[in-house]
C-alpha positions as CSV (number, residue, x, y, z in Angstrom):
1,M,-16.2,-18.8,-28.1
2,A,-18.9,-19.4,-25.6
3,K,-19.7,-16.7,-23.1
4,Q,-18.4,-17.3,-19.6
5,K,-21.0,-18.6,-17.1
6,L,-20.7,-16.2,-14.2
7,S,-23.0,-15.4,-11.3
8,P,-24.5,-11.9,-11.5
9,Q,-22.1,-10.7,-8.8
10,A,-19.1,-12.1,-10.6
11,A,-20.2,-10.7,-13.9
12,R,-20.5,-7.2,-12.4
13,A,-17.0,-7.5,-10.9
14,K,-15.6,-8.7,-14.2
15,A,-17.2,-5.8,-16.1
16,A,-15.7,-3.4,-13.6
17,R,-12.2,-4.9,-14.0
18,D,-12.5,-5.0,-17.8
19,K,-13.6,-1.3,-17.9
20,A,-10.8,-0.2,-15.6
21,Y,-8.2,-2.1,-17.7
22,A,-9.6,-0.7,-21.0
23,M,-9.4,2.9,-19.6
24,T,-5.7,2.7,-18.7
25,D,-3.4,5.1,-20.5
26,E,-1.6,2.3,-22.3
27,R,-4.8,0.6,-23.6
28,R,-6.2,4.0,-24.7
29,E,-3.1,4.8,-26.6
30,K,-3.1,1.3,-28.4
31,K,-6.8,1.7,-29.2
32,A,-6.3,5.2,-30.6
33,H,-3.3,4.0,-32.7
34,A,-5.2,1.1,-34.1
35,Q,-8.1,3.4,-35.0
36,R,-5.7,5.7,-36.8
37,M,-4.2,2.8,-38.8
38,R,-7.7,1.6,-39.7
39,R,-8.7,5.0,-41.0
40,K,-5.5,5.1,-43.1
41,S,-6.2,1.9,-44.9
42,P,-9.8,0.6,-44.5
43,A,-9.5,-2.0,-47.3
44,K,-6.5,-3.7,-45.6
45,A,-8.1,-3.5,-42.2
46,E,-11.3,-5.2,-43.2
47,G,-12.0,-8.0,-40.7
48,K,-8.5,-7.7,-39.2
49,D,-6.8,-6.4,-36.0
50,W,-3.7,-4.3,-35.8
51,D,-0.8,-6.1,-34.2
52,H,1.3,-3.6,-32.3
53,K,4.1,-6.1,-31.9
54,D,4.5,-7.0,-35.6
55,K,3.1,-3.8,-37.0
56,T,0.8,-5.6,-39.4
57,W,-2.9,-6.4,-39.9
58,K,-3.7,-9.9,-38.6
59,S,-6.8,-12.0,-38.1
60,P,-8.2,-11.5,-34.7
61,K,-7.6,-15.2,-33.9
62,S,-3.9,-14.9,-34.7
63,N,-3.4,-11.6,-33.1
64,R,-5.2,-12.2,-29.8
65,G,-3.7,-15.7,-29.4
66,N,-0.1,-14.4,-29.8
67,D,0.5,-16.4,-33.0
68,G,-0.4,-19.7,-31.3
69,L,1.9,-19.1,-28.3
70,G,-0.7,-17.9,-25.9
71,T,-0.8,-14.6,-24.1
72,K,1.2,-15.4,-20.9
73,K,4.6,-15.2,-22.8
74,E,3.7,-11.8,-24.3
75,G,5.2,-8.8,-22.4
76,K,4.7,-5.1,-22.5
77,E,8.2,-4.5,-24.0
78,N,7.0,-6.2,-27.3
79,Y,4.5,-3.4,-28.1
80,K,5.5,-0.3,-30.1
81,F,3.0,2.3,-31.0
């Protein structure tokens, strides 16, 4: 995917938003859990992302795109970690 074409001011604002979101308790718990799962089975995790909803390893394209449904339909209640 091509990088977004943002003005320097917009890029700084986006970086601040992204950092704030990544540091929320929920995101930190998900990242820590995915890291634990990756350490348990590095061969299965090769080139894959952990899907907290389906509790399986998936390709990044499939996982981040919500299995082709897009991310707007995905809600917090679907995640278990």
